C-alpha positions, 0 to 999 in steps of 0.5 A: 535781428533787425531784419526779423523785427522789421518783418515782424512789425510789417506783418503786424501793421501791414498798412503802415508806411515805413519811413525814417523818424527821430533817426530810426526806422519807423512805422507810421499810420496817420501817427508813429506806430513803432520805432526801432534801432540797434544800440551798443548792448540792446535793440530799442523798440519805441512804441511811444508811452508804454506806461498804459499798455497791457504788457507789463507783465511780459515787459518785466524782464526788460529794461524800459523807459516811459517810451521804449523797451530794450531787448538785450543783444545777448538774449533771444528776442521775443518777437511775438511780444513785439508783434503783440505791442505793434498790433496794440499800437495800430489799434491805439493810433487808429482809435479802434 
């Protein structure tokens, strides 16, 4: 799952540099675009403050915090949602 998430993010943010930040794999493009990590019961995607992103309806079935989305390990991962959030973050970070 993590390899597919990494590939999904890389495709959605092809100019981003991969690095480790906050102890997590991170895609960076002048600023942090998105982090991801596996935890005991979920995979966390951390795109920064998600209170203003236009995906609230699509996120309603996931546990979220101000800066993260939790994809339960016992359910299928919505890779399209991850790609859309990543593309949104690239536009936000790059000021487009």
